[in-house]
C-alpha positions as CSV (number, residue, x, y, z in Angstrom):
1,M,89.2,78.1,48.1
2,F,88.8,78.6,51.8
3,Q,91.8,79.1,54.2
4,K,92.3,79.4,57.9
5,Y,92.6,83.1,58.8
6,R,93.4,85.0,61.9
7,L,90.5,87.2,62.9
8,K,92.9,89.8,64.3
9,D,93.9,90.5,60.7
10,F,90.3,91.3,59.8
11,N,90.1,95.0,58.8
12,I,87.3,96.1,61.1
13,G,87.8,99.7,59.9
14,I,86.6,99.1,56.4
15,F,83.7,97.0,57.5
16,V,82.5,99.5,60.0
17,F,82.8,102.4,57.6
18,V,80.9,100.5,54.9
19,L,78.1,99.7,57.3
20,I,77.8,103.3,58.4
21,A,77.8,104.5,54.8
22,M,75.1,102.0,53.8
23,S,73.0,103.0,56.8
24,I,73.2,106.6,55.9
25,G,72.3,105.8,52.3
26,V,69.1,104.1,53.5
27,V,68.1,107.1,55.5
28,M,68.8,109.6,52.7
29,I,67.0,107.5,50.1
30,K,64.0,107.2,52.4
31,S,64.0,111.0,52.6
32,A,64.4,111.4,48.8
33,K,62.0,108.7,47.7
34,E,60.4,106.6,50.3
35,S,58.8,104.2,47.8
36,V,62.1,102.6,46.9
37,V,63.7,102.3,50.4
38,N,62.6,98.7,50.9
39,K,64.4,97.7,47.8
40,Q,67.5,99.5,49.1
41,I,67.3,97.7,52.4
42,F,67.1,94.4,50.6
43,G,70.1,95.4,48.6
44,V,72.0,96.4,51.7
45,A,71.3,93.0,53.4
46,L,72.3,91.1,50.3
47,S,75.4,93.1,49.8
48,I,76.5,92.6,53.4
49,G,76.0,88.9,53.0
50,I,78.0,88.7,49.8
51,M,80.7,90.9,51.2
52,L,81.1,88.6,54.3
53,V,81.2,85.4,52.2
54,L,83.8,86.9,49.8
55,T,85.9,88.0,52.8
56,F,86.7,84.3,53.5
57,I,87.1,83.2,49.9
58,D,90.8,83.3,48.9
59,Y,91.2,86.0,46.2
60,H,93.8,83.8,44.5
61,F,91.0,81.2,43.9
62,I,88.8,83.9,42.3
63,C,91.7,85.1,40.1
64,K,92.2,81.6,38.7
65,F,89.0,82.1,36.8
66,Y,89.9,85.6,35.4
67,I,89.6,84.5,31.7
68,I,86.2,82.9,32.3
69,L,85.0,86.0,34.2
70,Y,86.2,88.2,31.4
71,G,84.2,86.1,28.9
72,I,81.1,86.1,31.1
73,N,81.4,89.9,31.3
74,L,81.5,90.3,27.6
75,A,78.5,88.0,27.2
76,L,76.5,90.0,29.7
77,L,77.3,93.3,28.1
78,L,76.4,91.9,24.7
79,S,73.2,90.4,26.0
80,V,72.0,93.6,27.6
81,L,72.3,95.4,24.2
82,L,70.3,92.6,22.6
83,F,67.7,91.8,25.3
84,G,67.9,94.6,27.9
85,I,65.2,97.1,28.6
86,N,65.3,100.6,27.2
87,V,64.9,103.5,29.7
88,N,65.3,107.1,28.5
89,Q,66.9,106.0,25.2
90,A,69.5,103.9,27.0
91,T,69.7,100.1,27.1
92,R,71.7,99.3,30.2
93,W,69.5,97.0,32.4
94,F,68.0,93.5,32.6
95,S,64.7,93.3,34.4
96,L,63.6,90.2,36.2
97,F,60.7,89.9,38.6
98,G,60.6,93.7,39.0
99,V,64.3,93.9,39.9
100,T,66.6,95.6,37.4
101,F,70.3,94.8,37.1
102,Q,73.0,96.8,35.3
103,P,75.9,94.6,34.0
104,S,78.2,97.5,33.5
105,E,78.4,98.0,37.2
106,L,79.6,94.4,37.6
107,T,82.1,95.0,34.9
108,K,84.0,97.3,37.2
109,V,84.9,94.5,39.7
110,I,85.3,91.8,37.0
111,L,87.9,93.9,35.2
112,I,89.7,94.6,38.4
113,V,90.1,90.9,39.0
114,F,91.0,90.2,35.4
115,F,93.7,92.9,35.1
116,A,95.1,92.2,38.5
117,K,95.9,88.7,37.3
118,F,96.9,89.8,33.8
119,L,99.3,92.4,35.0
120,E,100.7,90.1,37.7
121,Q,101.6,87.5,35.0
122,N,103.2,90.2,32.8
123,K,105.1,91.6,35.7
124,A,106.5,88.2,36.5
125,R,107.8,88.0,32.9
126,D,109.1,91.6,33.2
127,E,107.0,92.6,30.2
128,I,104.8,95.3,31.7
129,N,106.4,97.9,29.4
130,S,106.7,95.6,26.4
131,F,104.8,96.4,23.1
132,R,103.0,93.0,23.3
133,C,101.7,93.6,26.8
134,L,100.5,97.2,26.2
135,V,98.8,96.2,22.9
136,S,97.1,93.3,24.6
137,F,96.1,95.5,27.5
138,A,94.5,98.1,25.1
139,I,92.6,95.4,23.2
140,L,91.3,93.8,26.3
141,I,90.0,97.0,27.8
142,V,88.6,98.4,24.5
143,L,86.2,95.5,23.9
144,P,84.1,95.9,27.1
145,L,84.3,99.7,26.9
146,L,82.9,99.7,23.4
147,L,79.9,97.6,24.5
148,I,79.3,99.9,27.5
149,F,79.6,103.0,25.4
150,K,77.1,101.6,22.9
151,E,74.4,101.3,25.7
152,P,75.2,104.4,25.9
153,D,77.0,104.9,29.2
154,L,79.9,107.2,28.9
155,S,80.4,107.9,32.6
156,T,80.8,104.2,33.5
157,S,83.2,103.8,30.6
158,I,85.4,106.7,31.9
159,C,85.3,105.3,35.4
160,I,86.4,101.8,34.3
161,L,89.1,103.2,32.1
162,A,90.5,105.4,34.9
163,V,90.6,102.4,37.3
164,V,92.5,100.0,34.9
165,L,94.9,102.8,33.9
166,V,95.7,103.3,37.6
167,M,96.3,99.5,37.9
168,L,98.7,99.6,34.9
169,Y,100.6,102.5,36.5
170,L,100.9,100.7,39.9
171,S,102.1,97.5,38.2
172,G,105.3,99.4,37.1
173,L,104.5,101.3,33.9
174,S,107.5,103.3,32.7
175,Y,107.4,107.1,33.4
176,K,108.9,107.6,29.9
177,L,105.7,106.0,28.5
178,I,103.5,108.0,30.8
179,G,105.2,111.2,29.6
180,I,104.8,110.2,25.9
181,A,101.1,109.5,26.6
182,L,100.5,112.9,28.2
183,L,102.2,114.7,25.3
184,V,99.7,113.0,23.0
185,L,96.6,113.1,25.2
186,I,96.7,116.8,26.2
187,P,96.5,118.2,22.6
188,A,94.1,115.4,21.7
189,A,91.7,116.6,24.4
190,G,91.6,120.1,22.8
191,L,91.0,118.4,19.4
192,F,88.3,116.3,20.9
193,I,86.4,119.4,22.3
194,W,86.6,121.0,18.8
195,Y,85.5,117.9,17.0
196,I,82.4,117.2,19.0
197,Q,81.1,120.6,18.2
198,Q,81.1,119.9,14.5
199,P,77.6,119.1,13.1
200,D,78.7,115.8,11.5
201,Q,80.7,114.4,14.4
202,K,80.4,110.7,15.0
203,L,82.0,110.1,18.5
204,L,79.3,111.1,21.0
205,Y,75.5,111.0,21.3
206,A,73.7,114.4,21.3
207,H,72.8,114.3,25.0
208,Q,76.4,113.6,25.9
209,I,77.6,116.6,23.8
210,N,74.9,118.8,25.4
211,R,76.1,117.9,28.9
212,I,79.7,118.8,28.1
213,M,78.7,122.0,26.3
214,S,76.4,123.0,29.2
215,F,79.4,122.8,31.5
216,L,81.7,124.8,29.2
217,Y,79.1,127.3,28.1
218,P,76.4,127.4,30.9
219,S,74.8,130.7,29.7
220,K,74.2,129.2,26.3
221,Y,73.0,125.8,27.5
222,G,71.3,126.9,30.7
223,D,68.2,124.6,30.4
224,I,70.4,121.5,30.2
225,S,72.4,122.4,33.3
226,A,69.2,123.2,35.3
227,Q,69.4,120.1,37.5
228,Q,72.9,121.0,38.6
229,V,71.8,124.6,39.3
230,Y,69.0,123.3,41.5
231,S,71.4,120.8,43.2
232,V,73.7,123.7,44.1
233,M,70.7,125.6,45.4
234,A,69.7,122.7,47.6
235,I,73.2,122.2,49.0
236,G,73.5,125.9,49.7
237,S,70.2,126.2,51.4
238,G,71.3,123.5,53.9
239,Q,73.9,126.0,55.2
240,L,75.9,124.7,58.2
241,N,73.6,122.4,60.1
242,G,71.0,121.5,57.4
243,K,67.2,121.6,57.5
244,G,66.9,118.2,59.2
245,I,66.0,114.8,57.7
246,N,62.8,115.0,55.7
247,P,61.7,118.3,57.2
248,T,58.0,119.3,57.0
249,D,58.1,122.8,58.4
250,V,60.4,124.4,55.8
251,A,60.4,124.5,52.0
252,T,63.0,122.2,50.3
253,V,64.2,121.8,46.7
254,K,63.4,118.1,47.1
255,D,59.7,118.7,47.8
256,A,59.5,121.0,44.8
257,N,60.6,118.1,42.5
258,L,63.1,120.4,40.8
259,I,65.7,117.5,40.5
260,S,64.4,114.3,38.9
261,E,65.4,110.9,40.5
262,Q,67.2,112.7,43.3
263,Q,67.7,109.4,45.1
264,T,70.3,108.3,42.6
265,D,72.9,110.5,41.0
266,F,72.0,113.6,42.9
267,I,71.7,112.1,46.4
268,F,74.4,114.5,47.6
269,S,72.0,117.4,47.1
270,V,69.6,115.7,49.6
271,I,72.5,115.3,52.0
272,G,73.6,118.9,51.6
273,E,70.1,120.3,52.1
274,E,69.1,118.1,55.0
275,L,72.4,117.6,56.8
276,G,74.2,120.8,55.9
277,F,77.9,121.4,55.5
278,I,78.7,119.4,58.6
279,G,76.8,116.4,57.6
280,S,78.2,116.5,54.0
281,V,81.8,116.7,55.3
282,I,81.2,113.8,57.7
283,I,79.9,111.6,54.8
284,I,82.8,112.5,52.6
285,A,85.1,111.7,55.5
286,I,83.5,108.2,55.9
287,L,84.0,107.4,52.2
288,L,87.6,108.8,52.4
289,G,88.1,106.5,55.4
290,I,87.2,103.5,53.2
291,V,89.6,104.6,50.5
292,L,92.4,105.1,53.0
293,Q,91.8,101.7,54.5
294,C,91.9,100.1,51.1
295,I,95.3,101.8,50.5
296,R,96.5,100.5,53.8
297,V,95.4,97.0,52.8
298,A,97.2,97.4,49.5
299,R,100.5,98.4,51.2
300,R,100.4,95.2,53.3
301,A,99.2,92.8,50.5
302,R,101.2,89.6,50.1
303,D,101.6,89.9,46.3
304,L,101.0,92.2,43.3
305,S,97.5,90.9,42.5
306,G,96.3,91.6,46.0
307,M,97.9,95.0,46.0
308,L,96.2,95.8,42.7
309,I,92.8,94.6,43.8
310,A,92.8,96.6,47.0
311,S,94.2,99.7,45.3
312,A,91.8,99.5,42.4
313,V,88.7,99.1,44.6
314,G,89.9,102.1,46.8
315,F,90.5,104.2,43.7
316,M,87.1,103.3,42.2
317,I,85.3,104.4,45.4
318,G,87.3,107.6,45.6
319,F,86.9,108.4,41.9
320,Q,83.2,107.8,42.0
321,T,82.8,109.9,45.1
322,F,84.8,112.8,43.6
323,I,82.8,112.7,40.4
324,N,79.4,112.4,42.1
325,V,80.1,115.3,44.5
326,S,81.6,117.4,41.7
327,V,78.5,116.9,39.5
328,A,76.2,117.8,42.4
329,T,78.2,121.0,43.1
330,Q,78.5,121.9,39.4
331,I,82.3,121.5,39.3
332,L,82.1,118.9,36.5
333,P,79.6,118.2,33.7
334,N,76.5,116.2,34.6
335,T,77.2,112.4,34.5
336,G,75.5,109.3,35.9
337,I,77.9,108.2,38.5
338,P,76.4,107.0,41.8
339,L,77.7,107.9,45.2
340,P,79.2,104.6,46.6
341,F,77.1,102.8,49.2
342,I,74.7,105.8,49.4
343,S,73.0,106.3,46.1
344,Y,69.9,104.1,45.3
345,G,70.7,101.2,43.0
346,L,71.1,97.5,43.6
347,S,73.7,97.0,40.9
348,S,76.1,99.7,42.2
349,L,75.7,98.5,45.8
350,L,76.4,94.9,45.0
351,S,79.4,95.5,42.8
352,T,81.0,97.8,45.3
353,A,80.3,95.3,48.1
354,I,81.9,92.5,46.0
355,G,85.0,94.7,45.7
356,I,85.2,95.4,49.4
357,G,84.7,91.7,50.1
358,M,87.8,90.9,48.1
359,V,89.8,93.7,49.8
360,L,88.9,92.3,53.2
361,N,90.2,88.9,52.0
362,V,93.4,90.6,50.9
363,S,93.7,92.1,54.4
364,L,93.5,88.6,55.9
365,Q,96.5,87.5,53.9
366,R,98.8,90.5,54.5
367,D,102.5,90.0,54.2
368,K,103.7,93.6,53.3
369,F,104.2,93.3,49.5
370,L,105.3,97.0,49.3
């Protein structure tokens, strides 16, 4: 479980970047909604503690329990549908002693561990491109995704699917199979857009369709995309240097309450308005630094499972950052993806910290797998 490590192998870059990002998150959350900042500070302290503990737990030891972790994950996802609390017509959270927890966030890191071990075993048997492996892979990912989609939580489902598909590619998926998949998926995407506009469609919920349609036809669905319009207004009003943190001498979009729950999915609009273009670029650069350090760790990993864990965590952070910023700037349809380490939310913060903790352990066992 525990090994002797050389502290000189500790990736101080990731650790420092994460601490800076978390600190900025606390400041921005306090500015957006001061009443929840104490919970975020508690979450930051807990996340740092868990991250440091996991840094010194051998990731191979964690991977030994990959099947048990997968089963626990399915049990949590099923339990939240049966016993979770309903907020805004979505059942995604458990509530205990005033603290809410979202199991689907934990699913991200559990599935990273599970598929790292699953793909490593299939790679060892040279079966990554076999029919048996690919069918098993599809079944194993569909089960948790269906439960998450049922909550409903389409954005988290898409994020998880993207992460595990990147892991499959990195494990040695044939380019021939990738080409065949693209030939099927590209026309399927057009068929999907057509189908969800039919009155009797059964794939998506009404609010999910409205978000997609508001992106494709903003003039027709203007009321639905209003939050994104106000977000762009807030970011643009920050100009180069921003209005300052929690300004009192100038009018802000935040103070007008034009964006609901701005401390979560639209925290980037607060950043753009108060820190301006320069501050926004710096924060994106910090998150990019974390992603690049994860890639660096992956390139030096001692085995395939370590490489996949570090790569997947880095991709997850980069993907969520891209989606969150794109939604805030109206480049993509409105989705509920948090900005890693910065958005308010204990579940997201803890799950990402768990992932970083495992990446730090991979860095302590580097042996240049690639």
